[in-house]
N, C-alpha and C positions, 0 to 999 in steps of 0.2 A: 292663413295658418298662423296660429299662435303657439309659441313655445313657452310653457310656464314652468319655471324652476321653483319647486315648493320644498325647501329644505327641511321643514318640520312635518310635512305631510298633512297639515291641518287647514290649509287655505281653502276658501270657498271656491267652487268650480267657476270657471269662466263661461259665461253664457254664450250661446251661438247667436249670431245675428239673424234677424227676421228677414229673409230674402236677400241677405248679404253676408259679408265676412263677420266673424271667421267661420269657415265651414269645417275646419279641422283644428283640434286642440291637442297638443302634445304636452303631457305633464310629466316632468322628471323630478324624482325624489331621490337625492343622494342618500346612500346607506353605507354602513360600515363595511370595511373590506373591499373598497374600490368597486362597490356595486351600486346600481341605480334601479329604482322601480321606473319603468318606462310605460306610460299609458297613452294610447291614442284613441280619441273620440271624434266622431264625425256627426255633422248635422243630418246626414243621410240615415234615416231610421232603419234601413235594410243592411247597413254596415255594422258588423259585429264589434269593430274596433279591435284594440290589441291591449293586452296587459301582460307585462313580462318583466322579469329581473334579468338585467344584463350587466356586463362589466362597463364601468363608467367610461372607459376609453373608447367604447364602441358607440356611445351616445351620438356624437356628431354624424357618423355614418348612417345610423338609423333614422336620424332626422332628414338627411338628404334623401334616403331611400323612400321615406314616407311622402315627401313633397312631390 
């Protein structure tokens, strides 16, 4: 798993490994108002992933829940 903090929201995506890690990428983009865009992608093509706006103080718990 990789946690990518993308403060500006413009960084290139982190590629998944071929037959190896990372298999999950969590991308966090801090936003105004103590919010963060929280995006989870998986190398499993059948996994829809996750794309949500959450309170910044909930980010650590969501990372633990994802792993």
